[in-house]
N, C-alpha and C positions, 0 to 999 in steps of 0.2 A: 475671508477666514483661510488659514492654511490648512493643509492636508489633514492634520491630526484634528484640529477643530471641527473641520467638516465631517470627518469620520465620527467624532464624539457626538455631534449633533444626530447622526444616523443610529447611534447605539440603541435607543429603545425599539426602533423599527427592526433592526437587525435581530435583537433578542426575541422580538415576538415571532419573527419569521423562523428562527431556530427552534422555538417552542412547537410551532406547527409542524416543522419538518420531524422533530423528535417524537411527536405523536404518531407518525406513520412510517416507521422504519422498514422500508420494503427491500426485498432481498434480490441479488443477482442483476440480471440485465433488464427486467421488466419492472419499472418504478412509476407507474401511471399517476399516482396521487402526488408523488414527489415531483415528478416532470410538471405537473400542472400548477403546483405551488411556485416553482421557479419560473415558469412562463408568466404567471400572474405578477410575480415580483418584478420582472424585468418589463412589464407592459408600460408603454409610454416613454421608454428610453430610445434614443435614436441608434437602434440596433438592427442588424440584419440577422434575423433569427431563424434557424433551421433545427429540425428534430431528426433523430435517428431512425433508421429503418430496421435494422437487425437489433436494436436496443433502444431503450427510452432515454436517450441522450438529448442534450440541448446544446447547440453551438451558436454563440452570438459573436458577430463582428461589429466592432466599433472603429469607424473610419477616423483616423487621426488628420491633422491639418498638413502634415509634411509626407515626404516619400521616403521616410526612415524605414529601418527594419520592422517587420512584423513580429510582434511580441505575443506569446501564448501564456495565459493564466488558467491553471487547472483546479477545479474542486470536485472531489468524489462525493456521491450522494447516497451510496447505499449503506444498509444496516447489517446486522448480524443475527443469526439464530440463537440468541441469548435471552433467557427469561429474566427481566429486569428487577433488580431490588433497589428501587429509587430512594432518594433522600426525602423525608416529609416535606411536603410543600414545593418539591422540585418537579421538573417536567416529567411526565410519565407516558410511556408508549401505550397506545391503544390496541396494539396488536400482540396477542399472547404468544410468548416464546420469541419474540422479535424485538431488537433493542438497537439504539444507536450507541453501541458500546465502545465505538472507536473514534467518536467525534466527527463523524462525516456531516452531520447536521450543522455543526459549527463551520465546516469547510464551505458548505454550500452557501450559508448565510454570508460568511466573509467574502465569497466571490460576488455574490450580489451587491455587497456594499462596495466592492471595488468597482464594479460596473458603474454604480451610481456616481462614485467620486470621479471616475474617468470621463463619464458623460458630461459632467459639470466643466470638465477641463479639456474638451476635445481640442480647442484651439492651441493647447500646449503639447498635444501628443505628437512626437516626432514621426510615428508611423501608425500603422493600424494595430489593433488589439483583438485577439482571438480568445473568448471565454469559453473554456471547455468544461461543461458539466457533465461529469462521467458516471455512469452506472458500473456495478460489477467489479469494483476494485477488490472486494473481499473474495471474489471468484463468481464466475469463471474468468474474469478479466474483461474489462470494458475499454481499455486504452487502445488495444489492437483492432478491435472492430470500429472504433471511432477513427483511427488512422486509415483503415481500410475504405471508410466512408468519406474521407477527405478532410478531416480536421486541420491538418497541417497545410492545406492550401484553400481553407475556408475563405481567406481574404481574397483569393484569386490565384491561378497558376502563375502569375508573374510576381505575386507578393506572398511567397511562402513563408511559413513561421522561420525566424531566424534565432530566436531565443524563447526558452520556455522555462516557467517557474511554477512551483507548487509547494504548499506548506502542509504540515500535519501537526494537529494539536496533541498534546499529551497530558493525561490526568495524573502522571506521576513521576515523569522523568526529569521535569525542570521546574523551577518556581515559575509562578504565573507571570506571563508577560516577557519571558526571557526567550530569545532567539537563539538556536543552535545550528551550527552549520559546519561543514568541512569540506576539504578537497577530496576528490576521488570518491571511493566506495562510501556510500552513506547508508545503504541497505543491502542485505545480502541476495544472492540468487537462491531460489527455492525450487529444487527438483523433488521427484518422488521415485522410490525404488519399490517395485511391486514383484514379489517372488511367490511362486507356486512350486514346491518340492514335491515330486511324484515318486512314489515307491509301490509297494505291494503289501496290502494288509494281511493280517494274520492273527493268531491267538498270542496274547501277551506272555503266556508260558513258554512259547517256542519263537523267540525272535530269529532264531537261525533259518527258519522257514519262510520268514517274510523279508521284505526290504523296508526297513522302518525309516520314515522321512523325518520323524520328529526329532531325534537327537542330532541328526545333520543339519536341520534347520535351525536348532539351538547353537550348533557350532559356528553356523554361518553368521549368526547375530553377533557372537563375540569377535569372530574373525574380522567383521566389517570394522569394528573398533580398532583392531590391530592394524588394519589396512590404512586407517585414518592416521595413525601416529607414525607408520613406517613408509607410506607412499607419497605423503604430502609435507611440504614445508611448514614448519611451526609459524613462519612468517607469513604465510599464505594459507590460512587454515580451511579445514573442511569440518563440518559438524554433521554427524549421522546419527539420527535418533530413530529407533525402531518403536513405532507407536502402536502397532496391532500385531497380534500373533494368535493364530487359530489352527488348532489340530486336535482331532479325536473327539470320541463321544463317551467313552467308558474306560475305565482304568485298566481292564484286562483285554482290550482290543488294540491292536496296532493298526493305525490308520493308513489309509492309502496316500493321503496328501498332508502336507503342512503348509500354511500360507502365512506371510508377514509382509507388512509394509513399512517403509522408513521414509522420513523426510531428510533431504540432503541439502545443507546450506554451505554456500561458498562465497567468497568475496573477490573473486576475479574471473575473467572468462577463461583463463588458463586453467585454474583449478575446477571450474565447472566442467570443461572439456574432459579433463583427466578423470575427475570422478564418474563420469559417464562411461569411461573406458575401464577403469580399475574395478569399481564395485561389482558390476555384472560378472567380470572375470572371476573375482574371489568366490562369488556364490556357485557359479558353474564349476569351478575347479573342485570344490568340496563336494558337490553333488557327485561328480565323476568319480572321485576318490571313494565314495561309499556305494558305487553302483547304482546311483539314482539319476533321475533327470531334474532339471531345473528350468522352469519358464520364467524368464526374467524380463520384466518391462521397465525400462528406464524412462521416465516421463519428464520432459522439460517443463518447468514452470517460468516464473517471472526471472528475468536476467537480473544481473547486478544493478543496482541504482546507483549510478556513478556520476558525481558532480564534475562538471567542467571547472578547472581551477579559477579562470577569470571570472566566471559567473558566480562561483561561490564567494569569491572576494567581493563581488558586487552586492550580493546579498548582505555580507557582513557589514560593508561600508554604508549601504543605504540604510540598514536597521540602526546603525550607531548613530547616523546623522538624524534620523527621524525619532527614534525612541531613546537614545542615549547610550554611550558606549558600555555603560555598566549592565545594559540588558542584552549584551550579545556575548555569547561564548563560543569557543571552538570545541566542537566534539572530539574527543581524544580518539575514539574508535566507532566503527560503524555498528549498527544494530543488525542482529541476525534475523529480524523479520524481513519480509519481502514486500515489494511494492511495485504495481504495473505502470506507474509513471516511468519506470526504466525503459519501457518501450519507446517512449517520447525522446528520453535522453539518449537512446541508441541513435537516434535519426537527426536530433536537433540539439546544439549546445544550450546548456542551461544549468539550474540547480533546484535541488529539493532541500527543504529545511524544516526544522521542528520549531514549534511555538508552544512554550509552557502554558497550560490552562489548569494549574493545580487548584482545586476548589478551596475557597476560603475556610470551610470546616474540615479540611484534610491536612494532614502533615506529609511533607515530602517523603520521609523515610518509611511511611506506612500506607501511603494512598494506594488504593486499588489502581492497578494499571489497566490501560486500554484492553478491551475485550472482556474485562471481568464484569459480572452482573451487577457489581457495585461501583463500577466506574462512573464518576461524575466530573463535570468540566466547569470551569469558570467562565461564564458568559461575558465578563467584562473584557476579555481579550478580543472580542469581535471587531470593535471598532479599530483597534491597533493592527489586527491582522488584515482588515480591509485597507487601511492606510498603506501598509507595507507593500501589499500586492500592486496597489495603484502606484505607489512610488517607483516600484521596479520597472513598471511600464512607461512611467514618465521620464525616467533618467535616460541618458545616453547608454547604448548597449556596448559590452566589451568588443 
């Protein structure tokens, strides 16, 4: 059988695994039940399996027949703190307030399927394959700890990972089974701005006798938006969204402090660096102008997820050959979400791409998107996702 036929034969098994995973959407870095399901699914395959120390990761090495480059394939495993509103008859979370709302249960099952397909074709593999089952993508980030624990040298210090690939399913971005990829930035960098404005409280009837931090903090919120339009190129944009704002307890009391936090999204390392310089300066300047002080913390998050052009082209070409050219599209723009596979792509050339998983009972224009409590995914893409990851490992690397 060819790769797609072999993958199709695995579809019932992969769908069953996905539903088991969907029932236990664990959060963060500790996913003991998920890890156990993955280890059981890999049992019997000719893999060298290790588990993480700082996190419940699984790393599996499949030895190829040749001495070609080592390829890494990644699947993230964690869920989200979302209370699920499932479809009737669909898979349901057993954990109250926790849900696989981003499709990581599909990613995990797809990577298991790729492992099975590649194990059947070991003699065709030009080099080793590292299978990276990663916790914590939704936070606090599992890629960096796995890198620190040696995932990029899991095949041996003399056989480091030379190319890396990961996919992400989408409940509403693309038609089911369609692959989307692009050169360069695929996902944004995500940082956080945390601000405490300190003044001196007093009576609301006598603001001149106090130092009111609240109107100054409001001015900062609007000034940050002006900074975005005046300090950054429209062709290398930055997005600043203030998501929390807290100050005061009663209408006639001037508070001592005002606090707000913002997410900062950027699409290049240059813009990310400049945001870390410009935005705190704006806040501190406004505080000083009002005789206040501001405690500003700029917290770096995930960097830009940037595809290497040759590897993005390899994804597009391999997907077209395997699935048909009509199922491959070029993404015109990156998404402003963030992804910690970026840490892998900072160290290793590779590509990150999307696989449409629009549920057959949903319409593209109105389908609930990833992270929604109503997000649902088309399980039928599991076999093609597994075949595509396997094909990327089997083919020559750029």
